C-alpha positions, 0 to 999 in steps of 0.5 A, spaced: 850 451 064 852 458 063 852 460 070 854 458 077 847 458 080 844 459 087 837 456 088 834 459 094 829 456 098 824 458 103 821 453 107 813 454 110 806 451 111 801 455 106 795 457 111 788 455 108 783 456 113 778 450 112 780 448 106 784 441 108 780 440 115 776 444 120 778 451 121 779 450 129 783 444 127 788 447 122 789 453 127 791 447 132 796 444 126 800 450 125 801 451 133 804 444 133 808 445 127 812 451 130 813 447 136 816 442 131 820 447 128 823 448 135 824 441 136 828 440 130 832 446 131 834 444 138 836 437 135 840 440 130 844 444 136 844 439 141 848 434 137 842 429 137 841 430 129 847 434 126 844 432 119 839 438 121 844 443 122 842 449 117 835 448 118 830 454 117 823 456 117 819 461 115 812 463 118 807 465 112 803 470 116 803 473 123 796 469 125 800 462 126 805 466 131 799 470 134 795 463 135 802 459 137 803 465 143 796 464 146 797 457 146 804 455 148 808 455 155 813 461 156 819 456 155 817 455 148 815 462 147 822 464 149 825 459 144 821 462 138 824 469 140 831 466 140 831 463 134 827 469 130 833 473 133 838 468 130 835 468 123 833 461 124 826 462 124 822 468 120 815 471 120 812 474 115 808 480 117 802 479 113 796 476 118 793 472 113 792 471 105 786 475 104 781 477 099 779 484 097 773 483 101 777 486 107 776 493 108 783 497 110 781 499 117 781 492 119 787 490 115 791 496 118 789 493 125 791 486 123 798 489 120 799 493 126 799 487 130 805 484 127 808 491 127 807 491 135 810 484 136 816 485 132 817 492 136 816 489 143 821 483 142 826 488 138 825 484 132 828 486 125 822 484 121 820 488 115 817 483 110 811 479 107 809 474 103 803 471 100 801 464 098 795 462 093 792 469 093 794 472 086 792 479 087 792 485 092 788 492 092 793 498 091 791 500 097 794 494 100 801 496 098 800 503 102 798 499 108 804 495 108 808 501 107 805 505 113 807 499 118 813 499 116 813 493 111 817 494 105 818 487 102 813 483 099 814 476 096 808 474 092 808 466 090 801 466 087 797 461 084 795 461 077 789 456 077 783 461 074 788 466 075 795 469 072 801 473 075 802 480 073 807 484 068 806 477 063 812 474 067 814 471 074 820 470 077 822 477 077 823 483 082 820 490 081 818 496 085 811 497 087 809 504 087 803 506 093 797 511 091 801 516 096 808 515 092 811 510 097 815 504 094 815 496 096 820 492 093 816 486 090 818 479 088 813 476 083 814 469 084 812 462 082 807 458 086 808 457 093 810 449 092 814 449 086 820 448 090 817 441 092 817 439 084 825 439 085 824 432 089 828 435 095 824 431 100 822 424 099 815 423 096 813 431 097 811 431 089 808 426 085 813 423 080 812 421 073 812 414 074 807 414 080 807 415 087 811 409 090 816 410 095 823 412 092 830 410 095 835 416 096 838 414 090 832 415 086 830 421 089 837 424 087 837 422 080 829 425 080 832 432 083 838 432 078 833 432 072 828 437 075 833 442 078 838 442 072 832 442 067 829 448 071 835 452 071 837 451 063 830 453 062 831 460 065 838 460 061 834 459 055 829 465 057 835 470 058 833 470 065 837 476 068 840 473 075 844 468 077 840 466 083 832 464 083 828 463 090 822 459 091 818 456 096 817 449 099 813 445 103 814 439 107 809 435 103 805 437 097 799 440 101 796 446 104 797 447 111 803 442 111 808 440 117 815 442 117 820 437 114 827 436 116 828 431 111 829 437 106 836 440 109 838 433 109 838 433 102 840 440 101 847 438 104 847 432 100 846 436 093 851 441 095 856 436 097 855 433 090 853 439 085 855 445 090 860 448 085 855 449 080 849 449 083 848 451 090 842 450 094 841 455 100 835 454 105 834 461 107 828 465 110 824 471 107 827 477 111 834 474 109 832 473 102 830 481 101 837 483 104 840 479 099 836 482 093 837 489 096 844 488 096 844 486 089 843 494 087 839 492 081 836 497 076 828 495 077 822 498 073 817 501 077 809 500 076 804 503 080 796 501 080 792 496 082 794 488 083 787 486 081 785 479 085 783 473 081 780 470 087 775 475 090 770 472 086 769 466 092 764 471 096 759 471 090 758 463 092 756 465 099 752 472 098 747 471 104 753 471 109 757 476 105 751 481 106 751 479 113 759 481 113 758 487 109 753 489 114 758 488 120 763 492 116 758 498 116 757 498 123 764 497 125 766 504 121 760 507 125 762 505 131 769 508 130 765 515 127 761 515 133 766 513 139 773 515 135 776 515 142 774 508 144 770 511 151 763 508 150 764 501 147 767 495 149 774 494 147 774 486 147 767 486 143 771 491 137 777 486 137 774 480 137 769 483 131 775 485 128 778 478 128 772 475 126 771 479 120 778 478 118 777 470 118 771 471 114 775 475 108 781 470 108 781 467 102 779 460 103 772 459 101 770 452 103 772 445 103 776 442 098 770 438 095 765 442 096 763 441 089 765 434 087 761 432 094 756 438 096 752 433 100 759 431 104 758 432 112 764 436 112 763 440 106 757 443 110 760 443 116 766 447 114 761 452 110 757 453 116 763 455 120 765 460 115 759 463 115 759 463 122 765 468 122 761 473 118 755 472 123 759 472 129 762 478 127 756 482 126 753 480 133 759 482 136 760 489 133 752 490 134 753 489 141 759 494 141 755 499 137 749 498 142 754 500 148 755 506 144 748 508 143 746 507 149 751 512 152 748 517 146 741 516 150 738 510 146 732 507 150 729 500 150 721 499 148 717 502 153 710 502 154 706 509 153 713 512 151 712 519 148 715 518 141 722 522 142 728 520 137 735 522 136 738 523 129 745 523 129 750 525 123 756 520 125 759 523 118 765 528 118 761 533 113 754 536 113 749 531 110 742 532 107 739 525 107 733 521 109 733 517 116 727 512 118 724 510 125 720 504 126 713 504 130 711 497 132 704 495 131 703 495 139 705 503 140 701 508 139 703 516 138 698 521 142 693 515 143 693 513 135 695 506 133 698 507 126 698 499 125 690 499 125 688 505 122 692 507 115 688 514 114 692 516 120 697 522 119 703 523 123 708 529 124 715 529 125 717 535 129 724 538 130 724 539 138 729 545 137 725 549 131 719 546 132 719 545 124 715 540 121 719 535 117 717 532 110 715 525 112 712 518 109 710 512 112 711 505 109 708 498 113 712 493 115 711 486 118 709 488 126 708 495 125 710 501 120 717 505 118 717 513 118 721 516 113 723 523 114 728 528 110 733 532 115 739 536 114 745 535 119 751 539 120 758 535 121 757 530 127 750 534 129 745 531 133 737 533 133 731 531 138 725 529 134 718 528 137 712 524 133 706 527 134 699 526 131 698 530 125 692 533 121 689 529 115 690 534 109 684 537 106 682 534 099 677 537 096 671 532 094 671 534 087 676 538 082 674 541 076 681 540 072 682 534 067 686 529 071 681 523 073 674 520 071 668 517 074 672 510 073 677 513 079 683 512 074 688 517 073 692 516 067 692 523 064 698 526 061 701 532 064 699 538 060 700 546 061 698 547 069 698 540 070 704 536 072 700 529 072 701 523 077 706 518 077 705 512 072 708 506 070 710 509 063 714 516 067 716 517 074 719 525 074 722 528 079 726 535 080 732 531 078 730 525 074 725 523 069 724 515 068 721 512 063 719 505 063 716 499 058 712 493 059 717 488 057 724 490 060 722 495 065 727 502 065 728 504 058 731 511 060 733 515 066 735 522 064 739 528 068 733 533 067 738 539 070 744 537 064 739 534 059 743 528 059 741 520 058 744 517 064 743 510 061 749 507 057 748 508 050 751 501 049 747 498 054 744 491 052 740 490 058 735 495 062 737 497 069 737 492 074 733 487 070 737 480 072 741 476 067 742 469 069 748 464 066 748 457 066 753 452 063 751 445 061 755 440 064 758 436 058 763 432 063 762 432 070 761 438 075 768 439 076 772 438 070 766 443 067 769 448 071 776 447 071 776 448 063 773 455 064 780 457 065 779 465 067 773 465 064 767 464 069 763 461 064 763 456 059 763 457 051 756 454 051 753 457 057 746 459 056 744 466 058 737 468 060 734 475 061 729 477 066 722 479 063 717 484 066 711 481 068 708 486 072 709 494 074 705 498 079 706 504 082 705 502 090 707 508 093 706 516 092 707 520 098 711 527 100 718 524 100 718 518 094 714 514 089 715 507 089 715 502 083 715 495 083 716 491 078 716 483 077 720 479 073 720 472 070 727 469 070 730 462 069 733 460 075 729 463 080 722 463 082 722 470 084 725 476 081 722 483 084 725 490 083 723 496 088 725 503 086 724 508 091 724 515 087 725 521 091 722 528 090 727 533 093 734 529 093 737 526 087 737 519 090 733 513 087 734 507 092 733 500 089 732 493 092 732 487 088 729 481 091 730 474 089 728 467 090 734 463 087 733 455 085 738 450 086 743 448 081 749 444 081 751 446 074 756 452 073 752 459 074 752 466 074 747 471 076 748 479 074 744 486 076 746 490 070 748 497 072 749 500 065 750 507 067 754 513 064 755 520 066 757 522 059 761 520 053 768 522 056 767 520 063 770 515 067 768 510 072 772 510 079 771 505 084 773 504 091 777 498 093 781 496 100 784 503 101 784 506 094 780 509 089 782 508 082 779 507 075 779 500 073 782 497 067 786 504 067 790 504 074 792 497 074 799 493 074 800 491 067 797 484 066 793 484 071 785 482 071 780 486 068 775 481 068 772 483 075 773 487 081 771 487 089 769 494 091 768 496 098 762 502 098 760 503 091 762 506 084 762 513 081 761 514 073 764 521 073 763 526 067 765 533 066 759 537 070 756 531 074 757 525 077 752 519 078 754 515 084 752 508 085 752 505 093 752 498 093 751 495 100 750 488 100 754 485 095 761 487 093 763 484 086 762 487 079 764 486 072 765 490 066 763 489 058 761 483 055 758 477 059 760 473 053 765 467 053 771 470 050 779 470 050 782 474 057 784 481 056 789 483 061 791 490 063 795 494 058 795 501 055 790 498 050 784 496 054 783 503 057 777 503 053 774 498 058 773 503 063 767 506 059 764 499 058 757 497 061 758 495 068 754 489 072 753 487 079 755 480 079 751 478 085 752 470 085 756 464 082 759 457 083 764 456 078 770 454 082 771 446 082 774 445 088 771 449 095 766 454 092 759 453 095 755 450 089 748 451 092 746 458 091 739 457 092 735 461 097 731 468 098 736 474 098 735 482 098 740 486 095 740 494 096 743 499 091 742 507 091 743 512 085 745 519 087 747 524 082 752 529 084 751 536 080 758 539 081 765 537 080 768 533 086 774 529 087 773 521 086 775 520 093 770 524 096 765 521 091 766 514 094 766 517 101 758 519 099 757 512 097 760 510 104 755 515 107 749 513 103 750 505 105 751 507 112 746 513 113 744 517 119 742 514 125 736 515 129 734 511 135 729 512 141 731 516 147 727 519 153 730 526 154 728 526 161 734 521 162 741 523 163 745 523 157 739 523 152 
């Protein structure tokens, strides 16, 4: 070889919660692993195992350390800190290996845990590593930097994914959205070191899996290490050092293995003059790297994750998770000082939210054995994180609302309600209050007399607010329009109203004796909404009888808002199924980075019925019933508001069971204008997909927080996406995978799809997508120019809404 090499190894255990065993069992394993490391280090120092001298261990994340400190003796805790201070144990300050489902506030709270621990124990910790996952939101870098984490080692997994920059084992500076920099080592797989056979039987050898002797092990190690380094030289690798990760055995959640340091000693005795192997830690490696004073490239943009699509295999608990996220943010807005809620509920909700968003999406045989008890057991446990988070944060929010005056149901209660704007800017929107079937308003029961009229009164001004009610199971929802200043609260009262007096006969042409209103507008007559056209002051929607929506026009700017290259009508479902020609797992593996096979069948929903179901003072409701392969029901309900530029869309689906790989999309084929750009909100960052990305990253799909914005020269169309986070761009057809580069910017302007379901992964995605689902979207037209961050904040406001709850003004605090 041309160089004298240093091979640096970082020994760790990859945390994959629920992939190899029950989640709580894996937690216990990692606690015991750290205790084992303490025993190994103690034995290396007390003379009982001198061959273990030089052993080092890196805790892959702070979660392992947190669990250890909760379940260990004071003596073990003290030993642990001493070994960290001496450099024999290191701690990565990532909390867990995450998907982009996690939001930035929760992520920041978890980074702060590790930073607080480091500061309290006066530890010099400034580095983080991730394993398995192969992407991070651009905001992830900024949040690390804000928590004094300045180094990141990424040892990603290219199964259905790929590393950025078109090359691995290279360092670079990652510039954050705020212009700060993180030093990144863009590394190899997190167990590539095991391929070197430095640990007996840590990796399958070519001639089988039998026990090998020490002599056999050295021969295999020599062959593989020299071959590895010679290949680096042939590729003109610029350095004389190379780091790699190594586990105790080749499995996730692997135990520590002191046999590694034994073999390193033997190797260095024999080959150290040519190739020195050093067992190091994460922090020590980055100290070494920074001392090289290398001239490294700087890249800014999103490191788009390839593995966040697991959330699409569990759409029901993901919706519950997203609801918990919104309640979390509402509680923070209503009680920023933490005076009214219960801190213990908030902290436990944060923990449960973090565990659901962690990258493991099921047991290892979820696809090959979907009937397996452990598969289903771990699936329910994963869902429980979202359910528990929602329950805990709901309790926390209830505590806050109680301090704001919320009262429980009361017989004969006068119908006072408080409406609160929790946001940091004025809001004009619609709010709702429910009236149960047993409740009356001034002696009038809505549930039993649909001709009743109810007025919503502003108690301060005595103004009557525009309102409309909708029947629901066990009662009605009364929706009303209201404007509130920043953080403003208003007291409202529901009272008995008077029915409008409509003449029995009218002399203008609008209806015949058949009682059908189907006359188109003419001068002096605006017409009524029908199944061909619905028109408001902001929009004109047109429908046909096959596909649904054919046109959505911005009336002010006289512009069509449906993308000129749209292949499918907005919200008209598209279903894909890849036939199994091999077996359920192999078929999925062969997809590579496509999320479907070459022979995938694709079906488009066909409209079977359309009807105007409601037309009132606030909105017109349109229901479209479709027929779609893979479903028993596919219904789209539009609420087209008359005064605000808002359309609320609900998609209801009854999904059938299918073992084959499948996808379900809801088209969002909109565009503000031909020169506009698409902006999305990911964890901690607003960016343009396919433009603001690191070179070589994923442009196939993205995991959003609150929605997206189609911007134009003089207006923008927002889509707030409440329940489901994944979108994909451009063609749905199987295709060669195009990684992010300067030639891909046009993809930013291609049609968008909400990717609501998939089960394509061959190991641990939930394979059964059957069930009943409801997904909510809101379209909102902004007629003036605003910066993209403000537009995406509006999406969050639309998802969170205004809060309205019953109060009793005579009680203190109402």
